[in-house]
Every structure is written in C-alpha cells, then in structure tokens.
C-alpha positions in Angstrom: 12.2 25.1 -11.9 15.9 24.6 -12.8 16.2 20.9 -12.0 18.5 18.9 -14.3 18.7 15.2 -14.9 22.0 13.8 -13.7 23.5 10.3 -14.1 25.3 9.5 -10.8 26.9 6.1 -10.3 24.4 3.7 -8.6 25.6 1.2 -6.2 25.6 -2.3 -7.6 24.7 -3.9 -4.2 21.5 -1.9 -4.1 20.4 -1.3 -7.7 21.9 -4.3 -9.3 20.8 -7.3 -7.2 19.2 -10.4 -8.5 15.4 -10.1 -9.0 13.4 -12.0 -6.3 9.8 -12.2 -7.7 8.5 -14.2 -4.7 9.7 -11.6 -2.3 8.1 -8.8 -4.3 4.8 -10.8 -4.2 5.1 -11.3 -0.4 5.9 -7.6 0.2 2.9 -6.4 -1.9 0.6 -8.9 -0.3 1.8 -7.9 3.2 1.2 -4.2 2.5 -2.3 -4.8 1.0 -3.3 -7.1 3.9 -2.0 -4.5 6.5 -4.3 -1.9 4.9 -7.5 -4.1 5.3 -9.8 -2.8 8.0 -11.1 -6.3 8.9 -14.2 -4.8 10.4 -16.9 -6.9 8.5 -19.2 -8.3 11.2 -22.4 -10.3 11.4 -24.5 -11.5 14.4 -25.0 -15.1 15.3 -28.2 -16.2 17.0 -26.7 -15.4 20.4 -26.3 -11.7 19.5 -29.5 -10.9 17.7 -32.0 -9.0 19.8 -34.9 -11.1 21.2 -35.5 -14.8 21.1 -35.2 -15.5 24.8 -38.4 -17.5 25.1 -39.0 -20.9 23.5 -41.7 -20.2 20.8 -43.8 -23.3 21.7 -43.5 -26.4 23.8 -41.2 -29.2 22.7 -43.8 -31.9 22.0 -47.4 -32.3 21.1 -48.0 -29.5 18.7 -47.2 -31.4 15.5 -44.7 -28.7 14.5 -40.9 -29.0 14.3 -38.9 -28.4 17.5 -37.9 -24.7 18.0 -35.9 -23.2 20.8 -35.6 -19.6 19.6 -37.2 -17.2 17.2 -33.7 -16.0 16.4 -32.6 -19.4 14.9 -30.7 -18.9 11.7 -33.5 -20.9 10.0 -36.0 -18.2 10.8 -36.5 -14.8 9.1 -34.8 -12.2 11.4 -32.6 -14.9 12.9 -28.9 -15.0 13.3 -26.3 -15.6 10.6 -24.5 -19.0 10.3 -20.7 -18.7 9.9 -20.8 -15.0 8.9 -17.7 -12.8 8.9 -16.3 -11.6 12.2 -13.8 -8.8 12.9 -10.3 -10.1 12.0 -6.8 -8.7 11.9 -5.3 -9.6 8.5 -2.0 -7.9 9.1 1.4 -9.7 9.3 5.0 -8.8 9.0 7.8 -10.2 6.8 11.2 -10.7 8.4 13.3 -7.6 8.3 15.9 -9.2 6.0 13.2 -10.3 3.6 11.6 -6.8 3.5 15.0 -5.3 2.7 15.7 -7.9 -0.1 12.3 -7.2 -1.6 13.0 -3.4 -1.6 16.4 -4.0 -3.3 14.7 -6.2 -5.9 12.2 -3.5 -6.7 14.9 -0.8 -7.0 17.0 -3.1 -9.2 14.0 -3.8 -11.4 13.5 -0.1 -11.9 17.2 0.4 -12.7 17.2 -2.5 -15.1 14.1 -1.1 -17.0 15.8 2.4 -17.1 13.0 4.0 -15.2 15.1 5.8 -12.5 15.4 9.6 -13.0 17.8 11.4 -10.7 17.7 15.2 -10.5 20.3 17.6 -9.1 17.5 19.4 -7.2 13.7 19.5 -7.0 12.3 22.9 -6.0 9.2 24.6 -7.2 8.6 28.3 -7.0 4.9 27.8 -5.9 2.7 24.9 -4.9 1.0 24.6 -8.4 -0.2 21.5 -10.1 0.6 23.1 -13.4 4.3 23.4 -12.5 4.5 19.8 -11.6 2.7 18.8 -14.8 5.1 20.9 -16.8 8.1 19.3 -15.1 6.8 15.8 -15.8 6.1 16.7 -19.4 9.7 17.9 -19.8 10.9 14.6 -18.4 8.4 12.7 -20.6 6.9 11.0 -17.6 3.2 10.0 -17.2 3.4 7.9 -14.0 5.9 8.6 -11.3 6.8 8.0 -7.7 8.8 11.1 -6.4 11.1 10.4 -3.5 12.0 13.5 -1.4 14.9 13.7 1.1 12.7 15.6 3.5 9.1 17.0 3.7 8.5 19.6 0.9 5.0 21.1 1.1 5.3 22.8 -2.3 6.2 19.6 -4.2 3.7 17.5 -2.2 0.8 19.9 -2.9 1.7 20.3 -6.5 1.6 16.5 -7.1 -1.4 15.8 -4.9 -4.0 16.3 -7.7 -2.2 14.3 -10.3 -3.7 10.8 -10.4 -0.6 9.0 -11.5 1.9 10.8 -9.3 2.8 10.2 -5.6 5.4 11.8 -3.4 7.1 10.0 -0.5 9.9 10.7 1.9 12.9 8.4 1.8 11.7 6.7 5.0 8.4 5.8 3.3 9.9 4.0 0.3 8.1 0.7 -0.2 7.7 -2.1 -2.7 4.1 -1.6 -3.5 4.5 2.0 -4.7 7.7 1.2 -6.5 5.9 -1.4 -8.6 2.7 0.7 -9.0 4.3 3.7 -10.6 6.2 3.5 -13.9 9.1 5.9 -13.1 11.1 6.6 -9.9 12.1 10.3 -9.6 14.4 11.5 -6.9 17.1 14.0 -6.1 20.7 13.1 -5.7 20.4 13.8 -1.9 17.4 11.4 -1.7 19.5 8.8 -3.6 22.3 9.0 -1.1 19.9 8.7 1.8 18.4 5.6 0.2 21.8 4.1 -0.2 22.6 4.9 3.4 19.4 3.3 4.6 19.8 0.1 2.6 23.5 -0.3 3.1 24.3 -3.8 4.4 
C-alpha cells in the first residue's frame, strides 16, 4: 500500500462550525431508535387460548366472581399492560440532521482526529494489510470513508472490531462519534464537501 497522509485545506463552513451537543444527542438517539425492532409482544386475556366459558355461576357458590379462566389474576391468564409491537422510529428535520453531521465533523477536526490519504488501495483483501496500515498511522479505532464501494478495503476491515468502512452516502453522526479517528481519501473528502455544501 502506497497511501500517504496529506493535509488539504478543510472548508471552514463544514469542518469549523460551532459545536451543537443537543443536535448530536438527538441524531444519535434517532439512529438508535430507528434500529429498534419494536417486536416485543404479550397477550392480553382476549388473546390467550381458551377461557370462553364462565368457570362457575355468578352467585351462590361462596367463591369470588369469575368470568374467564384466562383472567390476568389466574395462572395461565393474560398479561395486564404488557408490551405490544411498536414503531420507535422518527426523523429529525433535514436541516437539523445536516447541522448535527457538521457538528460531528467539526468535533473530529477540532480534536485532530481526521486523517486524509491521497489514495487507499490494497493489493489483496487481507486483514493483515489493513492492520499494518492502521499501525503505520498509529490508529486503533477508525471510521474509514470510501468514495465508492471497494471490496478489498471492506473485506480487509471487516474482522477488525474497532474499524468500520462506509461510503460517503452512509456518513452518519453515530459512527463519527463511536470511532476515534476518521480516515478518508482526498476524493472522499471532496464528495463530503459537495454533499454538505449549503
């Protein structure tokens, strides 16, 4: 691999905006909520099998009134106020999502955690090659942004627990904050600037 670290000029309106912690929080919460399956489900007494017949007559037995053997008070009965399938997803306004992304990128730049390479090409899809590259860059945790799909790079990084590859279109606040360093090629940088241009 012959990648070299370069130091291109980063646009101030993208990598130098004021930090907006509340938008970062909203964006991360939105992403995590959108991942929730929301499939937890329980059966109320109306959905438990059986219980169609009244167990005993209403009066005269000396026992408490009972209308169904599937009452929540009985063993084998329904569940009171149990979880039901629910959609937890929601969307932030487009402008707020953009501002959150700009805040995350600016935070990385402020911390000096952005590494720009002139190119990123691997001879083979080998985890060892990716590990060696990260060792040269003195990086343990990284989000690698690619300008287009690159199977060799993606497969090489797949087995490293603290490394993730994304295409420019998939750039998001959660992954930017989760990984310590942001590694990208100069072409990916220009695409990000195009995408986030006001």
